[in-house]
Kinemage of the C-alpha trace (Angstrom):
@kinemage 1
@onewidth
@group {chain A} dominant
@subgroup {mainchain}
@vectorlist {calphas} color= white
{ca met a 1} P -299.802 216.504 -134.616
{ca ser a 2} L -298.411 216.254 -138.189
{ca glu a 3} L -295.386 214.183 -136.840
{ca ala a 4} L -297.628 211.806 -134.871
{ca his a 5} L -299.757 211.558 -138.040
{ca asn a 6} L -296.784 210.589 -140.344
{ca glu a 7} L -295.854 207.903 -137.866
{ca his a 8} L -298.916 205.924 -138.417
{ca glu a 9} L -299.212 206.524 -142.097
{ca ser a 10} L -299.242 203.376 -144.388
{ca leu a 11} L -296.184 202.603 -146.434
{ca ile a 12} L -298.408 201.686 -149.323
{ca lys a 13} L -299.745 204.795 -151.064
{ca thr a 14} L -300.506 203.901 -154.447
{ca pro a 15} L -302.356 201.074 -156.177
{ca lys a 16} L -298.995 199.974 -157.826
{ca gln a 17} L -297.339 199.427 -154.611
{ca leu a 18} L -300.378 197.557 -153.236
{ca ile a 19} L -300.065 195.140 -156.178
{ca ala a 20} L -296.401 194.722 -155.775
{ca ala a 21} L -296.810 194.125 -152.068
{ca ile a 22} L -299.333 191.364 -152.903
{ca ile a 23} L -297.154 189.680 -155.434
{ca ala a 24} L -294.136 189.745 -153.096
{ca gly a 25} L -296.201 188.063 -150.355
{ca phe a 26} L -297.073 185.269 -152.693
{ca leu a 27} L -293.446 184.914 -154.275
{ca val a 28} L -291.254 185.239 -151.245
{ca pro a 29} L -292.868 182.024 -149.268
{ca ile a 30} L -292.722 180.038 -152.566
{ca val a 31} L -289.021 180.846 -153.165
{ca ile a 32} L -288.265 179.974 -149.331
{ca ile a 33} L -290.130 176.594 -149.874
{ca val a 34} L -288.164 175.935 -153.069
{ca leu a 35} L -284.831 176.502 -151.529
{ca leu a 36} L -285.801 174.299 -148.444
{ca val a 37} L -286.885 171.449 -150.522
{ca asn a 38} L -283.591 171.602 -152.620
{ca tyr a 39} L -281.715 171.776 -149.375
{ca val a 40} L -283.381 168.699 -147.957
{ca gly a 41} L -283.251 166.729 -151.111
{ca asn a 42} L -279.602 167.200 -151.663
{ca asn a 43} L -278.597 165.698 -148.171
{ca ala a 44} L -278.534 161.812 -147.800
{ca leu a 45} L -280.825 160.614 -145.273
{ca thr a 46} L -279.229 158.477 -142.460
{ca gly a 47} L -282.182 157.674 -140.262
{ca ala a 48} L -284.674 154.850 -140.651
{ca gly a 49} L -285.987 154.162 -144.182
{ca ser a 50} L -282.976 155.715 -145.729
{ca ser a 51} L -280.262 154.338 -147.896
{ca ala a 52} L -279.114 152.074 -144.940
{ca met a 53} L -282.125 150.089 -145.629
{ca thr a 54} L -281.513 149.434 -149.264
{ca glu a 55} L -281.167 145.855 -150.626
{ca lys a 56} L -277.573 146.303 -151.367
{ca ala a 57} L -276.812 147.564 -147.829
{ca ile a 58} L -278.856 144.663 -146.239
{ca ala a 59} L -277.058 142.216 -148.245
{ca glu a 60} L -273.638 143.537 -147.281
{ca arg a 61} L -274.553 143.371 -143.686
{ca ile a 62} L -275.639 139.846 -143.680
{ca ala a 63} L -273.086 138.444 -146.137
{ca pro a 64} L -270.978 135.585 -144.528
{ca val a 65} L -267.421 136.564 -143.471
{ca ala a 66} L -265.811 133.624 -145.034
{ca his a 67} L -266.231 132.717 -148.747
{ca val a 68} L -265.045 129.924 -151.191
{ca glu a 69} L -263.144 130.923 -154.142
{ca ile a 70} L -262.765 128.339 -156.943
{ca lys a 71} L -259.892 128.676 -159.349
{ca asp a 72} L -259.168 126.774 -162.473
{ca ala a 73} L -255.827 125.220 -161.836
{ca asn a 74} L -255.182 124.744 -165.664
{ca ala a 75} L -255.836 128.691 -166.253
{ca pro a 76} L -252.695 130.730 -167.104
{ca arg a 77} L -251.461 132.639 -163.970
{ca val a 78} L -251.781 136.316 -163.944
{ca tyr a 79} L -248.688 137.537 -162.332
{ca gln a 80} L -248.979 140.837 -160.092
{ca thr a 81} L -246.742 143.722 -161.354
{ca gly a 82} L -243.834 145.004 -159.228
{ca glu a 83} L -245.797 148.095 -158.457
{ca gln a 84} L -249.183 146.307 -157.371
{ca leu a 85} L -247.072 143.855 -155.126
{ca tyr a 86} L -245.107 146.721 -153.763
{ca lys a 87} L -248.221 148.794 -152.892
{ca ala a 88} L -249.971 145.598 -151.349
{ca val a 89} L -247.065 144.263 -149.309
{ca cys a 90} L -243.686 146.096 -149.335
{ca ala a 91} L -245.048 149.693 -148.918
{ca ala a 92} L -245.790 148.902 -145.294
{ca cys a 93} L -242.238 149.149 -144.562
{ca his a 94} L -240.367 150.564 -147.527
{ca ala a 95} L -242.722 153.501 -148.055
{ca ser a 96} L -241.633 155.014 -144.775
{ca gly a 97} L -238.405 153.174 -144.018
{ca ala a 98} L -239.886 151.614 -141.095
{ca ala a 99} L -237.589 149.011 -138.997
{ca gly a 100} L -234.574 149.934 -140.983
{ca ala a 101} L -236.117 149.126 -144.303
{ca pro a 102} L -234.613 150.911 -147.324
{ca lys a 103} L -237.017 153.718 -148.318
{ca val a 104} L -238.235 153.665 -151.850
{ca gly a 105} L -237.128 156.973 -153.683
{ca ser a 106} L -233.924 157.219 -151.527
{ca thr a 107} L -230.882 156.676 -153.638
{ca glu a 108} L -228.742 156.902 -150.502
{ca asp a 109} L -230.634 153.846 -149.023
{ca trp a 110} L -230.854 151.554 -152.180
{ca ala a 111} L -227.314 152.238 -153.863
{ca pro a 112} L -225.411 149.920 -151.491
{ca arg a 113} L -228.158 147.302 -151.984
{ca ile a 114} L -228.270 147.599 -155.831
{ca lys a 115} L -224.441 147.254 -156.174
{ca pro a 116} L -224.285 143.391 -155.496
{ca gly a 117} L -226.816 142.863 -158.243
{ca tyr a 118} L -230.410 141.654 -158.615
{ca asp a 119} L -229.691 137.947 -157.681
{ca glu a 120} L -228.269 138.885 -154.443
{ca met a 121} L -231.156 141.229 -153.622
{ca leu a 122} L -233.656 138.484 -154.586
{ca lys a 123} L -231.823 135.859 -152.377
{ca ile a 124} L -232.193 138.154 -149.486
{ca ala a 125} L -235.876 138.876 -150.148
{ca leu a 126} L -236.699 135.209 -150.380
{ca ala a 127} L -234.749 134.337 -147.253
{ca gly a 128} L -235.439 137.376 -145.217
{ca lys a 129} L -233.157 139.608 -143.487
{ca gly a 130} L -233.096 141.518 -140.058
{ca ala a 131} L -236.896 142.614 -139.254
{ca met a 132} L -237.948 141.501 -142.717
{ca pro a 133} L -239.433 137.828 -142.783
{ca ala a 134} L -238.826 135.554 -145.610
{ca arg a 135} L -240.530 136.605 -148.729
{ca gly a 136} L -241.722 139.849 -146.982
{ca gly a 137} L -244.286 137.494 -145.072
{ca thr a 138} L -246.025 136.219 -148.062
{ca ser a 139} L -246.849 132.691 -148.907
{ca pro a 140} L -245.247 130.945 -151.914
{ca asp a 141} L -248.927 129.756 -152.890
{ca asp a 142} L -250.008 133.525 -153.280
{ca val a 143} L -246.950 135.166 -154.316
{ca thr a 144} L -244.248 133.899 -156.642
{ca asp a 145} L -240.610 134.376 -156.774
{ca tyr a 146} L -241.030 135.941 -160.151
{ca glu a 147} L -243.448 138.481 -158.490
{ca ile a 148} L -241.095 139.136 -155.493
{ca gly a 149} L -238.457 139.925 -158.166
{ca arg a 150} L -240.612 142.271 -160.091
{ca ala a 151} L -241.330 144.168 -156.868
{ca ile a 152} L -237.530 144.323 -156.098
{ca val a 153} L -236.942 145.832 -159.618
{ca tyr a 154} L -239.808 148.317 -159.109
{ca met a 155} L -238.501 149.274 -155.820
{ca ala a 156} L -234.788 149.723 -156.823
{ca asn a 157} L -235.551 151.649 -160.389
{ca ala a 158} L -237.787 153.982 -158.326
{ca ser a 159} L -234.604 154.610 -156.069
{ca gly a 160} L -232.042 155.168 -158.762
{ca gly a 161} L -231.447 151.770 -160.202
{ca lys a 162} L -231.622 150.700 -163.617
{ca leu a 163} L -232.441 146.840 -163.376
{ca pro a 164} L -234.192 145.102 -166.245
{ca glu a 165} L -237.491 143.207 -165.573
{ca pro a 166} L -236.889 139.470 -164.670
{ca ala a 167} L -237.889 137.013 -167.322
{ca gln a 168} L -241.537 135.636 -166.935
{ca pro a 169} L -241.640 132.145 -166.300
{ca ala a 170} L -243.167 129.714 -168.881
{ca gln a 171} L -246.946 129.011 -168.377
{ca pro a 172} L -247.796 125.275 -167.698
{ca ala a 173} L -249.168 123.432 -170.784
{ca pro a 174} L -253.257 122.703 -170.524
{ca gly a 175} L -253.664 119.894 -168.033
{ca ala a 176} L -250.222 119.950 -166.589
{ca ala a 177} L -249.528 120.515 -162.781
{ca ala a 178} L -248.514 124.136 -162.069
{ca pro a 179} L -245.347 124.717 -160.395
{ca ala a 180} L -245.697 125.200 -156.955
{ca ser a 181} L -243.673 128.347 -156.711
{ca gly a 182} L -244.305 129.953 -160.135
{ca ala a 183} L -240.609 130.603 -160.511
{ca pro a 184} L -238.870 130.992 -163.860
{ca ala a 185} L -237.864 127.824 -165.462
{ca ala a 186} L -234.130 128.733 -165.537
{ca ala a 187} L -233.605 128.373 -161.702
{ca ser a 188} L -231.055 130.553 -160.235
{ca gly a 189} L -229.383 130.192 -156.901
{ca ala a 190} L -231.983 132.600 -155.361
{ca asp a 191} L -234.703 130.474 -156.798
{ca ala a 192} L -233.337 127.245 -155.291
{ca gly a 193} L -233.326 129.021 -152.036
{ca ser a 194} L -237.012 129.739 -152.196
{ca ala a 195} L -239.701 128.522 -149.860
{ca ala a 196} L -241.736 127.913 -152.960
{ca ala a 197} L -239.336 125.399 -154.409
{ca ala a 198} L -239.010 123.703 -150.960
{ca ala a 199} L -242.931 123.447 -150.930
{ca ala a 200} L -242.800 121.436 -154.324
{ca ala a 201} L -239.998 119.148 -152.995
{ca met a 202} L -241.894 118.353 -149.778
{ca ala a 203} L -244.574 116.368 -151.914
{ca ser a 204} L -241.802 114.170 -153.276
{ca leu a 205} L -240.000 113.776 -149.996
{ca lys a 206} L -242.925 112.806 -147.958
{ca thr a 207} L -243.841 109.927 -150.385
{ca ala a 208} L -240.298 108.744 -150.839
{ca ala a 209} L -239.006 108.823 -147.299
{ca pro a 210} L -240.193 107.387 -144.227
{ca ala a 211} L -241.997 109.445 -141.552
{ca ala a 212} L -239.325 108.860 -138.913
{ca ala a 213} L -236.370 108.748 -141.442
{ca ser a 214} L -234.745 111.792 -140.076
{ca ala a 215} L -234.359 110.065 -136.726
{ca gly a 216} L -231.893 107.829 -138.411
{ca gly a 217} L -230.296 110.430 -140.427
{ca asn a 218} L -231.894 110.271 -143.927
{ca leu a 219} L -229.157 112.090 -145.793
{ca asp a 220} L -230.901 111.566 -149.198
{ca ala a 221} L -234.043 113.404 -148.029
{ca gly a 222} L -231.699 115.801 -146.196
{ca lys a 223} L -229.707 116.586 -149.456
{ca lys a 224} L -233.122 117.262 -151.361
{ca leu a 225} L -234.227 120.000 -148.873
{ca tyr a 226} L -230.718 121.381 -148.728
{ca asp a 227} L -230.571 121.719 -152.529
{ca thr a 228} L -234.210 123.346 -152.675
{ca val a 229} L -234.195 125.669 -149.505
{ca cys a 230} L -231.039 125.598 -147.319
{ca met a 231} L -228.405 126.303 -149.816
{ca ala a 232} L -229.786 129.579 -150.384
{ca cys a 233} L -227.858 130.722 -147.329
{ca his a 234} L -225.540 127.919 -146.299
{ca ala a 235} L -223.911 127.546 -149.545
{ca ser a 236} L -222.065 131.049 -149.517
{ca gly a 237} L -222.553 131.828 -145.733
{ca val a 238} L -225.183 134.579 -146.159
{ca met a 239} L -226.278 136.315 -142.899
{ca asn a 240} L -223.528 134.475 -141.050
{ca ala a 241} L -225.104 131.057 -141.664
{ca pro a 242} L -222.435 128.136 -141.236
{ca lys a 243} L -221.243 127.628 -144.645
{ca phe a 244} L -221.740 124.017 -146.062
{ca gly a 245} L -218.631 121.935 -145.518
{ca asp a 246} L -216.887 124.563 -143.260
{ca lys a 247} L -215.789 122.302 -140.265
{ca ala a 248} L -214.584 125.370 -138.315
{ca ala a 249} L -218.006 127.129 -138.667
{ca trp a 250} L -219.850 124.097 -137.694
{ca ala a 251} L -217.746 122.585 -134.906
{ca pro a 252} L -218.960 125.021 -132.118
{ca arg a 253} L -222.585 124.240 -133.242
{ca ile a 254} L -222.102 120.578 -133.370
{ca ala a 255} L -220.739 120.651 -130.006
{ca thr a 256} L -224.051 121.798 -128.511
{ca gly a 257} L -225.729 118.653 -129.613
{ca ile a 258} L -227.755 117.386 -132.438
{ca glu a 259} L -231.033 117.963 -130.666
{ca thr a 260} L -230.123 121.573 -130.229
{ca leu a 261} L -229.349 122.043 -134.008
{ca his a 262} L -232.601 120.377 -134.796
{ca asn a 263} L -234.781 122.528 -132.686
{ca ala a 264} L -232.961 125.717 -133.772
{ca ala a 265} L -233.765 124.594 -137.509
{ca ile a 266} L -237.340 123.836 -136.766
{ca lys a 267} L -237.983 126.959 -134.613
{ca gly a 268} L -235.692 129.560 -136.171
{ca leu a 269} L -232.766 131.184 -134.969
{ca asn a 270} L -231.683 134.797 -135.342
{ca ala a 271} L -232.033 135.659 -139.281
{ca met a 272} L -233.094 132.361 -140.030
{ca pro a 273} L -237.038 131.834 -140.087
{ca pro a 274} L -238.566 128.709 -138.848
{ca lys a 275} L -237.879 125.714 -141.005
{ca gly a 276} L -235.649 127.849 -143.010
{ca gly a 277} L -238.732 129.391 -144.685
{ca ala a 278} L -240.102 126.115 -145.851
{ca ala a 279} L -243.380 126.135 -144.036
{ca gly a 280} L -244.556 123.065 -145.988
{ca ala a 281} L -241.702 120.847 -144.728
{ca ser a 282} L -242.283 118.407 -141.914
{ca asp a 283} L -239.931 118.403 -138.762
{ca asp a 284} L -238.505 115.190 -139.927
{ca asp a 285} L -237.480 116.719 -143.377
{ca val a 286} L -235.667 119.585 -141.591
{ca lys a 287} L -233.937 117.261 -139.108
{ca ala a 288} L -232.717 115.300 -142.189
{ca ala a 289} L -231.446 118.384 -143.843
{ca val a 290} L -229.654 119.319 -140.665
{ca asp a 291} L -228.158 115.899 -140.334
{ca tyr a 292} L -226.942 116.233 -143.905
{ca met a 293} L -225.081 119.425 -143.331
{ca val a 294} L -223.558 118.366 -140.099
{ca ser a 295} L -222.385 115.085 -141.884
{ca ala a 296} L -220.495 117.075 -144.429
{ca ala a 297} L -218.789 119.108 -141.726
{ca lys a 298} L -217.402 116.312 -139.739
């Protein structure tokens, strides 16, 4: 009987225990509620009425896809650093060595490329080589030769080179027309071969030469385009380009017919990009440049 009686005996035997039980009965639920409130309050809501419906979020969703950006043509140009251009453009291939690109940080990859010198590396970057398009796929309106040169120096120096920074081009005077390419004032052979310089020459070519001049072989217009673009490769025979004035190199190409040569120059062939990288040149200008080079090889 005593054992059965003990089983049903209350755990609260004294007034103190009773008071403690009452206080615990109030405090424990309060503590649990506080913890739940903190838990819910610290987690962002994702349903209706949450931050997804804020004014900022709504404005971002209904913003137009296209926008107009107005630039002051007379404002000094702010050039990208070599690292900035590398991260924005070059890293796509040079960070991993994709498509045979020399990997940044690899002395073994860059040593043979640094050896010919900065001018040769810039010339290749502007003209394109192998899987790399001319100017790394950038437009001369957006990226200048100077910025491409800075990116080359950044990658080369990060891979064991000790190249100095290229000289910054002089800013145009207020009210003066800014140069199309942003290239340094002292143009090197590589600058002459840039598509940016070609774009600047196109304006004068289009006003000075008749629209159909190349059909009759406008050698003056052809010489201008050659001097600004084509000579980057054809003056020295870079990337197997037939060297200017080399009759032996040009003979088999001339034998295919002038139309074939025109089409190859306009559409691109092997390492040569369409129009030699001068996207702003007209078909007639390109044909005139071909006629000029052919006339020098006959």
